[in-house]
ZAMARGU-4260 file (C-alpha; in steps of 0.2 Angstrom, whole numbers, plus 5000, padded with zeros to 4 digits):
<rodrens>
0) 4989/5173/4936 | 5007/5171/4941 | 5003/5153/4948 | 4994/5149/4932 | 5008/5155/4921
5) 5021/5145/4930 | 5011/5129/4929 | 5008/5132/4910 | 5026/5135/4908 | 5030/5118/4916
10) 5017/5109/4906 | 5024/5116/4890 | 5042/5111/4895 | 5035/5093/4898 | 5028/5093/4880
15) 5044/5100/4872 | 5053/5085/4880 | 5041/5073/4871 | 5047/5081/4855 | 5065/5077/4858
20) 5069/5095/4865 | 5078/5090/4881 | 5080/5103/4895 | 5097/5112/4895 | 5101/5104/4912
25) 5102/5086/4909 | 5099/5082/4928 | 5081/5089/4925 | 5078/5076/4912 | 5065/5063/4918
30) 5061/5074/4933 | 5049/5086/4925 | 5033/5076/4928 | 5039/5073/4946 | 5042/5091/4950
35) 5026/5096/4943 | 5016/5084/4954 | 5027/5089/4969 | 5023/5107/4966 | 5004/5103/4967
40) 5006/5092/4982 | 5014/5107/4991 | 4999/5118/4987 | 4984/5107/4984 | 4972/5121/4980
45) 4981/5123/4963 | 4975/5106/4958 | 4960/5114/4949 | 4972/5126/4940 | 4983/5112/4933
50) 4968/5101/4928 | 4960/5116/4919 | 4977/5119/4909 | 4979/5101/4905 | 4961/5100/4898
55) 4965/5115/4887 | 4981/5107/4881 | 4972/5091/4877 | 4959/5100/4867 | 4973/5109/4858
60) 4982/5093/4854 | 4966/5085/4847 | 4963/5100/4836 | 4981/5101/4830 | 4983/5083/4828
65) 4997/5081/4841 | 4992/5064/4846 | 5008/5060/4854 | 5004/5073/4867 | 4987/5065/4872
70) 4991/5050/4882 | 5005/5059/4893 | 4993/5074/4896 | 4979/5062/4900 | 4990/5052/4913
75) 4996/5068/4921 | 4978/5074/4922 | 4971/5058/4930 | 4985/5057/4942 | 4981/5075/4948
80) 4963/5072/4949 | 4965/5056/4960 | 4975/5066/4973 | 4966/5082/4971 | 4956/5088/4987
85) 4942/5095/4976 | 4939/5097/4957 | 4923/5106/4950 | 4911/5095/4942 | 4912/5106/4926
90) 4930/5101/4924 | 4927/5083/4927 | 4913/5084/4914 | 4925/5091/4901 | 4938/5078/4904
95) 4924/5064/4903 | 4918/5071/4886 | 4936/5072/4879 | 4939/5053/4884 | 4923/5049/4875
100) 4930/5057/4859 | 4945/5046/4860 | 4934/5031/4857 | 4934/5035/4838 | 4953/5034/4837
105) 4963/5018/4835 | 4972/5009/4849 | 4979/5013/4861 | 4969/5029/4862 | 4952/5021/4862
110) 4957/5008/4875 | 4964/5022/4887 | 4950/5033/4883 | 4937/5020/4888 | 4946/5015/4904
115) 4947/5033/4910 | 4929/5037/4904 | 4923/5023/4915 | 4933/5029/4930 | 4927/5047/4928
120) 4909/5042/4927 | 4911/5034/4944 | 4921/5048/4951 | 4908/5061/4946 | 4894/5051/4955
125) 4904/5046/4970 | 4919/5059/4972 | 4934/5051/4980 | 4931/5033/4974 | 4947/5032/4964
130) 4958/5038/4978 | 4948/5026/4990 | 4950/5011/4979 | 4968/5014/4976 | 4973/5015/4995
135) 4962/5000/5000 | 4970/4989/4987 | 4988/4995/4988 | 4988/4994/5007 | 4977/4978/5008
140) 4965/4986/5020 | 4951/4975/5025 | 4935/4980/5016 | 4920/4969/5011 | 4913/4981/4998
145) 4930/4982/4989 | 4940/4966/4994 | 4955/4968/4982 | 4973/4968/4986 | 4989/4973/4977
150) 5007/4972/4980 | 5023/4977/4971 | 5037/4965/4970 | 5054/4972/4965 | 5066/4959/4958
155) 5084/4963/4955 | 5098/4951/4951 | 5113/4953/4963 | 5125/4947/4950 | 5120/4961/4938
160) 5118/4976/4950 | 5132/4982/4962 | 5130/4979/4980 | 5128/4998/4983 | 5113/4999/4971
165) 5105/4984/4979 | 5108/4991/4997 | 5101/5008/4992 | 5085/5001/4984 | 5082/4990/4999
170) 5084/5005/5011 | 5073/5016/5001 | 5059/5003/4999 | 5060/4999/5018 | 5060/5018/5023
175) 5044/5021/5012 | 5034/5008/5022 | 5040/5014/5039 | 5028/5029/5040 | 5013/5020/5034
180) 5001/5011/5046 | 4984/5004/5043 | 4977/5017/5055 | 4985/5032/5045 | 4979/5025/5029
185) 4961/5023/5035 | 4961/5041/5041 | 4967/5047/5024 | 4953/5038/5016 | 4940/5046/5028
190) 4947/5063/5026 | 4949/5063/5007 | 4931/5057/5005 | 4924/5070/5016 | 4934/5084/5008
195) 4931/5079/4990 | 4912/5077/4994 | 4910/5093/5005 | 4923/5104/4998 | 4926/5120/5008
200) 4912/5115/5020 | 4924/5102/5027 | 4935/5107/5042 | 4950/5096/5039 | 4959/5102/5054
205) 4945/5097/5066 | 4942/5080/5057 | 4961/5076/5059 | 4961/5079/5077 | 4945/5069/5080
210) 4952/5054/5071 | 4969/5055/5079 | 4961/5055/5097 | 4949/5040/5093 | 4953/5022/5098
215) 4957/5011/5083 | 4940/5002/5084 | 4931/5019/5081 | 4943/5023/5066 | 4939/5006/5058
220) 4920/5009/5061 | 4920/5026/5052 | 4932/5019/5039 | 4919/5005/5035 | 4905/5018/5035
225) 4914/5029/5023 | 4919/5015/5011 | 4901/5008/5011 | 4894/5025/5007 | 4906/5028/4993
230) 4905/5011/4985 | 4886/5011/4986 | 4885/5028/4977 | 4897/5022/4964 | 4887/5006/4960
235) 4869/5013/4960 | 4864/5018/4942 | 4852/5031/4949 | 4864/5038/4962 | 4864/5057/4964
240) 4880/5067/4969 | 4869/5077/4981 | 4863/5062/4990 | 4880/5055/4991 | 4886/5072/4999
245) 4872/5072/5011 | 4876/5055/5017 | 4894/5059/5020 | 4889/5075/5029 | 4880/5065/5041
250) 4895/5054/5044 | 4906/5070/5045 | 4895/5077/5059 | 4895/5061/5068 | 4914/5059/5068
255) 4916/5077/5075 | 4902/5074/5088 | 4911/5059/5095 | 4923/5070/5105 | 4919/5084/5117
260) 4934/5094/5110 | 4926/5094/5093 | 4914/5108/5099 | 4929/5120/5097 | 4929/5117/5079
265) 4912/5120/5072 | 4909/5110/5056 | 4908/5120/5041 | 4920/5133/5047 | 4931/5134/5031
270) 4942/5148/5039 | 4950/5136/5050 | 4955/5123/5037 | 4951/5127/5019 | 4957/5115/5006
275) 4971/5104/5011 | 4979/5090/5002 | 4978/5072/5008 | 4994/5062/5005 | 4993/5047/4994
280) 5002/5033/5003 | 5016/5024/4995 | 5010/5007/4989 | 5015/4991/4998 | 5033/4987/4990
285) 5044/4972/4994 | 5062/4971/4987 | 5069/4954/4982 | 5087/4949/4977 | 5083/4935/4964
290) 5094/4921/4969 | 5083/4906/4966 | 5075/4900/4950 | 5058/4897/4958 | 5058/4912/4969
295) 5045/4922/4959 | 5033/4907/4960 | 5036/4905/4979 | 5033/4924/4982 | 5017/4923/4972
300) 5010/4908/4982 | 5014/4917/4999 | 5005/4932/4993 | 4989/4922/4988 | 4989/4911/5004
305) 4988/4921/5020 | 4997/4914/5034 | 4987/4905/5047 | 4988/4910/5065 | 4995/4894/5070
310) 5009/4894/5057 | 5024/4904/5059 | 5032/4911/5043 | 5048/4901/5045 | 5038/4885/5045
315) 5029/4890/5029 | 5046/4894/5021 | 5052/4877/5026 | 5037/4869/5019 | 5039/4877/5003
320) 5057/4871/5002 | 5054/4853/5007 | 5038/4850/4997 | 5033/4852/4979 | 5017/4861/4982
325) 5012/4859/4964 | 5010/4840/4967 | 4998/4842/4981 | 4988/4857/4975 | 4976/4845/4965
330) 4970/4839/4982 | 4963/4856/4985 | 4945/4856/4980 | 4944/4874/4973 | 4960/4871/4962
335) 4951/4859/4950 | 4933/4865/4946 | 4928/4848/4940 | 4934/4838/4956 | 4927/4840/4973
340) 4940/4832/4984 | 4944/4835/5003 | 4958/4830/5014 | 4957/4811/5017 | 4961/4804/5034
345) 4962/4786/5027 | 4980/4780/5027 | 4976/4766/5015 | 4982/4753/5028 | 4971/4739/5033
350) 4974/4740/5052 | 4969/4758/5051 | 4952/4755/5045 | 4938/4758/5058 | 4928/4744/5066
355) 4911/4740/5060 | 4903/4749/5074 | 4913/4765/5070 | 4909/4765/5052 | 4895/4776/5047
360) 4889/4765/5033 | 4893/4747/5037 | 4892/4733/5023 | 4876/4724/5024 | 4879/4709/5014
365) 4892/4696/5010 | 4893/4701/4992 | 4897/4719/4997 | 4910/4712/5009 | 4919/4703/4995
370) 4919/4719/4985 | 4929/4728/4998 | 4947/4732/4993 | 4960/4720/5000 | 4974/4730/5009
375) 4991/4724/5013 | 5001/4729/5028 | 5012/4744/5027 | 5020/4758/5036 | 5010/4774/5039
380) 5019/4789/5032 | 5024/4802/5045 | 5015/4819/5041 | 5026/4835/5040 | 5024/4847/5054
385) 5014/4858/5042 | 5000/4848/5035 | 5002/4854/5017 | 4986/4848/5010 | 4976/4855/5024
390) 4986/4871/5024 | 4982/4874/5005 | 4964/4870/5008 | 4963/4883/5022 | 4972/4895/5011
395) 4960/4892/4997 | 4945/4896/5008 | 4948/4915/5008 | 4938/4928/4999 | 4934/4923/4981
400) 4934/4904/4985 | 4919/4893/4989 | 4917/4886/5006 | 4924/4868/5009 | 4912/4855/5004
405) 4907/4842/5018 | 4912/4824/5015 | 4899/4816/5005 | 4895/4798/5012 | 4886/4792/4996
410) 4889/4795/4978 | 4871/4798/4975 | 4871/4814/4985 | 4872/4828/4973 | 4886/4841/4976
415) 4884/4859/4975 | 4893/4867/4960 | 4909/4877/4964 | 4907/4896/4964 | 4918/4904/4951
420) 4934/4911/4958 | 4938/4930/4958 | 4955/4938/4955 | 4956/4948/4971 | 4975/4949/4971
425) 4986/4959/4959 | 5004/4956/4959 | 5014/4969/4950 | 5032/4962/4946 | 5045/4976/4943
430) 5061/4970/4936 | 5077/4981/4938 | 5092/4978/4927 | 5095/4975/4909 | 5090/4962/4896
435) 5098/4948/4905 | 5086/4949/4920 | 5072/4949/4907 | 5079/4933/4900 | 5077/4926/4918
440) 5060/4932/4919 | 5055/4923/4903 | 5062/4907/4910 | 5052/4909/4926 | 5036/4914/4917
445) 5038/4899/4906 | 5040/4888/4921 | 5026/4896/4930 | 5014/4893/4915 | 5020/4875/4914
450) 5015/4873/4933 | 4998/4881/4930 | 4995/4870/4915 | 4997/4854/4926 | 4988/4860/4941
455) 4979/4877/4941 | 4982/4887/4957 | 4987/4905/4953 | 4979/4909/4937 | 4960/4910/4943
460) 4966/4920/4959 | 4980/4931/4953 | 4981/4946/4941 | 4999/4946/4936 | 5007/4962/4929
465) 5025/4964/4923 | 5035/4981/4923 | 5053/4984/4918 | 5065/4998/4923 | 5082/4998/4915
470) 5097/5000/4926 | 5115/4998/4921 | 5130/5001/4931 | 5144/5013/4926 | 5155/4999/4921
475) 5145/4986/4912 | 5150/4968/4912 | 5159/4963/4896 | 5153/4948/4887 | 5165/4941/4874
480) 5154/4930/4862 | 5160/4925/4845 | 5170/4938/4836 | 5159/4951/4844 | 5162/4960/4861
485) 5147/4968/4869 | 5153/4983/4879 | 5140/4996/4875 | 5127/4998/4888 | 5114/5001/4874
490) 5117/4983/4868 | 5111/4977/4885 | 5095/4987/4885 | 5087/4983/4868 | 5070/4980/4876
495) 5070/4997/4885 | 5075/5006/4869 | 5061/4997/4860 | 5048/5002/4873 | 5055/5020/4873
500) 5053/5021/4854 | 5035/5014/4855 | 5030/5025/4870 | 5037/5042/4872 | 5030/5044/4890
505) 5040/5028/4895 | 5055/5035/4887 | 5053/5052/4897 | 5049/5044/4914 | 5057/5027/4915
510) 5072/5025/4903 | 5079/5041/4911 | 5081/5030/4927 | 5094/5019/4918 | 5109/5030/4924
515) 5100/5040/4938 | 5097/5025/4950 | 5115/5020/4950 | 5120/5039/4952 | 5109/5042/4967
520) 5114/5025/4975 | 5132/5030/4975 | 5130/5048/4981 | 5138/5051/4997 | 5127/5051/5012
525) 5119/5068/5016 | 5102/5075/5020 | 5099/5081/5002 | 5103/5064/4996 | 5090/5055/5006
530) 5077/5069/5002 | 5080/5065/4983 | 5081/5046/4984 | 5067/5043/4996 | 5055/5053/4986
535) 5060/5052/4968 | 5064/5033/4966 | 5049/5027/4976 | 5037/5040/4968 | 5042/5036/4950
540) 5040/5017/4953 | 5023/5020/4961 | 5018/5032/4947 | 5024/5019/4934 | 5014/5004/4942
545) 4998/5014/4945 | 4997/5022/4927 | 5006/5010/4916 | 4993/4997/4912 | 4995/4995/4893
550) 5005/4979/4889 | 5018/4977/4875 | 5018/4958/4872 | 5035/4950/4867 | 5036/4933/4860
555) 5046/4920/4870 | 5056/4908/4859 | 5060/4890/4863 | 5077/4883/4859 | 5081/4864/4858
560) 5100/4861/4860 | 5108/4845/4854 | 5126/4840/4859 | 5140/4831/4850 | 5139/4817/4863
565) 5125/4806/4858 | 5123/4800/4876 | 5119/4817/4882 | 5101/4822/4882 | 5096/4837/4872
570) 5093/4853/4882 | 5077/4864/4881 | 5077/4882/4886 | 5069/4899/4881 | 5075/4916/4877
575) 5067/4933/4875 | 5080/4945/4866 | 5095/4936/4858 | 5103/4919/4854 | 5122/4920/4849
580) 5133/4906/4843 | 5152/4905/4841 | 5164/4892/4835 | 5171/4882/4849 | 5190/4880/4850
585) 5196/4862/4851 | 5208/4857/4864 | 5216/4840/4858 | 5232/4843/4848 | 5228/4831/4834
590) 5210/4840/4831 | 5219/4857/4832 | 5231/4852/4818 | 5216/4846/4807 | 5206/4861/4811
595) 5221/4872/4806 | 5223/4863/4789 | 5205/4864/4785 | 5205/4883/4790 | 5219/4885/4778
600) 5209/4877/4764 | 5191/4883/4767 | 5194/4898/4779 | 5190/4901/4797 | 5173/4895/4805
605) 5163/4879/4802 | 5151/4872/4789 | 5133/4874/4794 | 5117/4868/4787 | 5103/4881/4790
610) 5084/4877/4787 | 5072/4890/4791 | 5054/4896/4787 | 5055/4913/4777 | 5043/4927/4782
615) 5033/4932/4768 | 5019/4945/4766 | 5006/4932/4763 | 5010/4923/4779 | 5012/4907/4769
620) 5024/4894/4775 | 5040/4894/4764 | 5054/4883/4769 | 5072/4886/4763 | 5088/4878/4766
625) 5106/4883/4763 | 5124/4877/4767 | 5138/4889/4771 | 5153/4892/4781 | 5152/4904/4796
630) 5161/4910/4811 | 5145/4913/4821 | 5127/4920/4820 | 5116/4931/4830 | 5097/4930/4832
635) 5088/4946/4838 | 5070/4944/4844 | 5068/4963/4847 | 5066/4973/4831 | 5076/4989/4828
640) 5060/4998/4823 | 5043/4998/4833 | 5033/4996/4817 | 5041/4979/4813 | 5033/4963/4818
645) 5037/4957/4836 | 5035/4939/4831 | 5050/4938/4820 | 5068/4933/4822 | 5081/4944/4813
650) 5096/4932/4810 | 5113/4939/4805 | 5125/4926/4800 | 5143/4930/4797 | 5147/4920/4781
655) 5165/4916/4776 | 5167/4918/4757 | 5182/4911/4748 | 5190/4923/4734 | 5202/4917/4721
660) 5213/4930/4714 | 5230/4932/4706 | 5239/4934/4722 | 5231/4918/4729 | 5217/4912/4739
665) 5209/4924/4752 | 5193/4925/4763 | 5181/4938/4767 | 5167/4939/4780 | 5150/4944/4773
670) 5134/4948/4783 | 5120/4936/4778 | 5103/4943/4785 | 5086/4934/4785 | 5070/4935/4794
675) 5061/4920/4800 | 5050/4913/4814 | 5058/4896/4816 | 5076/4890/4811 | 5087/4874/4813
680) 5106/4875/4812 | 5117/4860/4812 | 5136/4858/4810 | 5139/4846/4796 | 5157/4842/4800
685) 5153/4838/4818 | 5163/4852/4825 | 5155/4859/4841 | 5150/4877/4844 | 5144/4887/4859
690) 5127/4895/4862 | 5123/4910/4873 | 5105/4915/4877 | 5100/4933/4881 | 5118/4940/4882
695) 5120/4931/4899 | 5136/4921/4901 | 5128/4911/4915 | 5116/4903/4901 | 5130/4897/4889
700) 5130/4879/4882 | 5146/4871/4876 | 5149/4856/4864 | 5133/4860/4854 | 5131/4852/4837
705) 5113/4858/4832 | 5100/4870/4838 | 5081/4872/4834 | 5073/4888/4837 | 5054/4892/4836
710) 5041/4902/4845 | 5037/4895/4862 | 5020/4888/4863 | 5008/4891/4878 | 5010/4876/4889
715) 4991/4875/4892 | 4988/4875/4873 | 5000/4860/4872 | 4992/4851/4885 | 4975/4853/4878
720) 4981/4849/4861 | 4988/4833/4867 | 4972/4828/4875 | 4962/4832/4859 | 4974/4822/4848
725) 4970/4806/4859 | 4952/4807/4853 | 4955/4813/4835 | 4971/4805/4829 | 4968/4811/4811
730) 4965/4829/4814 | 4979/4840/4809 | 4971/4857/4813 | 4965/4863/4830 | 4948/4858/4834
735) 4937/4861/4849 | 4943/4871/4864 | 4960/4872/4857 | 4955/4884/4843 | 4950/4897/4856
740) 4966/4896/4867 | 4981/4907/4865 | 4994/4897/4855 | 5010/4907/4858 | 5018/4911/4875
745) 5019/4930/4876 | 5028/4940/4889 | 5018/4956/4893 | 5027/4971/4899 | 5017/4986/4904
750) 5020/5004/4898 | 5009/5020/4899 | 5003/5018/4881 | 5008/5001/4874 | 5013/5004/4856
755) 5008/5020/4847 | 5007/5017/4829
</rodrens>
């Protein structure tokens, strides 16, 4: 009763935080969920108590219409259930029935309810399946029944975060991987599956000793046996939980009987072990300082293509740097489903042609001889040390890809159709920083989509997920743009504030890390410091990527920038959060005098012509134009309220208005606000201005005379649209395949609930 009362108190405190009643001790904010799960990890036998309390709170929230409690409670319950050593089927049944009730509610409740109902159905039939699949995919353990792999890539901009924060995060992520080995993770899977299926009939101590004393080959054998048994039970429609337990009991006795010492620990003697917790290993995490623009794409390619045994990692890195892989990926037969190409050994030079005796099909007539291609002498290009085309073909022949086709000698021989590719890899990209790193992500994502539109390689093989953890230093960089100076840290975390308003669980668990990570990174070295950082930061990141699977999609905007020098080509870029302009000071003395005279007559700023499409309720196109004098403007893509449309620009123009009164002429600044999806701005007096994207001073353009902003289109849509227009020149609307393709480029950032209306 005392344990149950303590757990109930912790759960109720967690719910009060969701209502905005933060704990009296600010250091506890954001750590309530973590401390609750750590308390259960210390005493796994209390897992059933926590699950029972959470089920009651879920049912109470449904009756009392406290919907904002449902998703946090459900995530907490499922995370507990995955790690629990044994949960009664009666409790799982109640959770399953509750998830089915959520199907009658709007999104995201029905989406999350359906996902968890499917998982619970499998877990009830084959206990331990959720834990097993999570460990196999996160640790990239070789398993034929479940061949999926996952990896977490943490990206941080070294120019936005201090060196101390970067070094601390690197140390923590490396330390989290040291204690994990494939052997240990395989043992965890075996022990957890046995204990969940057999309950107190499993002697965990004897099982651990047996596995520890086994050679690696035997551990792999029993691991494969357990995985096959669990996956088989989960996929069979008529599978019975009792049959599954009987099958695992056979494996359990076989494992204990492999060693003579196992006779000292008779199976089924619960007094020796009892229920014990099996650790859930930290996922595979790699930390990257984002220094190169195409670094994200390179890391994803390296993740997809396993290194061959004959190639060293430094050779592959050199090959990625020296060759544009996107220009040779099309030679890989599994990259283009409509083309069956193989690596050609024909250099195209006449003297390299085989003799008639060597040719498998020699020409048999003079007419055929005349039809042969006439080749001129040339120089055979020296191949790189790493045969790029061959290497990509070898990399494409992994799991989920069809086997390489044999070279066909005649065109009349039919080719086997290509097998559809499977997305066996999941890359979870975690961004650490403020809005400026999200601006870089939008650039990299747009570049990646353009590569994929030209030559598909990653899309059919990789499931790409994005996550965002706001981190700001104690002394944020000051960006002086126009007459406005960004000094507040909130201005640099608009996306995080929006996600926190849309998802209270994100606000409680992730937004609280904004100041906590820098604080922990700068703490003096001590045993307590390592205890907190090594557990807390890594655990929270792991919890976020495991349970946060509901995306919030942000519109990426394209901007075309024209310069006052006619010889200079227009620049094209994208932004995610903000575009800001300011009047550019002129340096020549003569122009400065003219500017001062004009400012005396017309006021400060420059004359602008603004053409935009007004946002109306009927969604009809309504173009408006106006001329005004302004000192600058700000375009915000992130709405101040989560109920507002994400595909809408809020433009604030500082307009200079001339006032004539008895004391003379004066000027006042008036805020002119408008909502639009596309806008064009031009300086009518040919005076340049500067443009800054996503609050990043590194992405500033000078000597700008005009800008055009519109929602960024999906590159694959643009390519298909261009191809369609070649055959239907008079069609203005989308026809054919284009109608069913996503038109706008959206950047999805995962949270726990998405947007709760």
